[in-house]
N, C-alpha and C positions, 0 to 999 in steps of 0.2 A: 481831558487832563492826566497825561500820563505820571503815575507815583514813581517817583526813582528812589530806588531803594541801593545803599551800599551795604553790604552783608559782611560780616567778620566772625570768625569760627574762632570763642576764644580758648577751646581745649583743645581745638583740632581733630575732634571726633562727631561733630555734631550735634552734641547734646546740647551747646550751647551757643546759640547764635545770635549776636548782637548786630539789629540795622537800624539806621537812621530813615526816620519818614519825614520826607522833605516838606514843604508848606510854609504858611508864612511864620508858625512857630514850630520851628524842625525839634521832635523828640526822639528818644530813644526806645527802641522797642526789643523785647526778645523773644527768642522761639525754644522754649524748654523742653528737653525728652529726660524723664526721669527714669532709670531700669525698674521694671516691674510694675508700671503704670501705662494706662492705653494711651494712644495719643500724643501732642503734644501740646503744650502750654505756653499760649501767647501774652504778653504781658508788658505794660507800657512800665517804664521806669520816671515816666514824668518828668525828666531832666532831660535838658540839651548839652550836659557837659558829661563827656565819655568819661571820663574816670570814677564820677558818682555814679554812674548808670553801671560800670562793670564793678564795684563794689557793691551794689544793690542789687545784682544779679547774680554773684557768686554765695548772698547771703542767701537771698530768695532758693537757689540750687540747693543749699546744704539742708534748709529748712524743708525740703519737698524731699529729699535724698534720705533724709532721719527719721 
């Protein structure tokens, strides 16, 4: 069973990439790249609502950046 992912780069620079994991209960996940940090941070937003996921992701990025 292959996992189909629909990627969306929110900032256009690859720092915040939102994707929807398919399955019985599809949820949005995010890959964050914070400057001066090693590697990426992968987080589940635990929601299937795109607008809510974007809001959560932007808040999380600001929190990690500062």
